C-alpha positions as CSV (number, residue, x, y, z in Angstrom):
1,M,-2.6,31.2,-14.6
2,H,-2.1,34.0,-12.3
3,D,-5.9,35.0,-12.6
4,M,-7.2,31.6,-12.2
5,V,-4.8,31.0,-9.5
6,E,-6.3,34.2,-7.6
7,R,-9.9,33.7,-8.4
8,F,-9.3,30.3,-6.5
9,L,-8.0,32.0,-3.1
10,A,-10.9,34.4,-3.4
11,S,-13.8,32.2,-4.1
12,E,-15.6,30.2,-1.3
13,D,-14.6,27.0,-2.9
14,G,-11.5,27.2,-1.2
15,P,-12.2,26.2,2.0
16,T,-14.5,23.7,0.6
17,A,-11.8,21.9,-1.7
18,T,-9.5,21.4,2.0
19,E,-12.3,19.8,3.8
20,Y,-12.4,17.4,1.0
21,A,-8.8,16.7,1.0
22,V,-8.9,16.3,5.0
23,M,-11.7,14.2,4.8
24,L,-10.2,12.2,1.9
25,A,-7.2,11.3,3.8
26,L,-9.1,10.3,6.8
27,I,-10.9,7.9,4.5
28,I,-7.8,6.7,3.3
29,A,-5.9,6.4,6.8
30,V,-8.7,4.2,7.8
31,C,-8.9,2.2,4.7
32,I,-5.0,1.3,5.5
33,W,-5.5,0.9,9.2
34,V,-8.2,-1.7,8.5
35,V,-6.4,-3.5,5.4
36,V,-3.4,-3.9,6.2
37,P,-4.1,-6.2,9.4
38,L,-6.6,-7.8,7.6
39,G,-4.3,-8.9,4.2
40,A,-1.9,-10.1,6.8
41,R,-4.6,-12.2,8.4
42,V,-5.8,-13.5,5.2
43,S,-2.6,-14.5,3.5
44,L,-1.1,-16.5,6.6
45,P,-3.3,-19.3,5.7
46,F,-1.6,-19.1,2.0
47,W,2.0,-18.7,3.5
48,Y,1.6,-22.0,4.9
49,I,0.3,-23.9,2.0
50,E,3.2,-22.6,-0.1
51,G,5.6,-23.8,2.7
52,V,4.1,-27.1,2.7
53,L,3.7,-27.3,-1.1
54,W,7.6,-26.2,-1.4
C-alpha cells in the first residue's frame, strides 16, 4: 500500500486527478445552484393542488 501511494505522488497523474476533482466540484455546485430553485418553482403548483384537494 505504501509503494502504491509513493508511486501516485511521484507520478504526473496526481495534479490531473486534482484538476478533475475541482472541475467535478464546480459542476456539482452549478447543478445544485440551478436545480434547487427550479425544483421549488416546479413543486409549487403541486403544493397548491394538494392543498385544494385535501
